[in-house]
C-alpha positions, -999 to +999 in steps of 0.1 A: +619+530+090+624+500+069+601+488+041+594+452+034+577+441+001+562+406-002+572+385-032+535+383-041+534+421-047+564+420-069+549+391-089+517+411-093+536+441-105+557+420-129+526+403-144+508+436-148+538+451-166+541+421-189+504+421-198+504+459-205+479+465-177+501+486-155+477+515-156+450+492-141+473+484-112+485+519-107+452+533-094+448+508-065+485+511-056+483+549-055+451+547-034+468+523-010+499+546-008+477+576+000+459+556+027+490+545+044+506+580+042+476+592+063+485+567+090+522+576+088+515+614+089+493+609+120+520+588+137+545+616+129+522+642+145+519+621+176+557+614+176+551+577+174+582+561+158+575+537+129+596+506+129+586+489+097+562+492+068+552+458+053+535+455+019+517+423+010+491+412-015+462+421+008+474+455+020+500+470+043+510+468+079+527+495+099+547+483+129+556+507+157+576+505+189+550+524+208+530+501+232+518+527+257+498+548+232+465+561+247+432+547+233+424+581+220+456+584+200+452+548+187+417+555+175+428+587+157+458+569+142+435+541+130+410+566+115+437+588+099+440+565+068 
């Protein structure tokens, strides 16, 4: 699994660190990480390989190679976050 971080996220972290407000940014980043880990754990349980995790200013996107996933598994995977 590869991880891609958008430049906008890096700029946001840099500005927060410079302004001394890193603790304000840490809470949403940790919440987003926990949310995405729920999706990743569910994909692991269903043996769905994760191709890429993209982080951008508006959230994250998980790309998989699995196109023939059942609707039930896809719904559970979506709700797992």
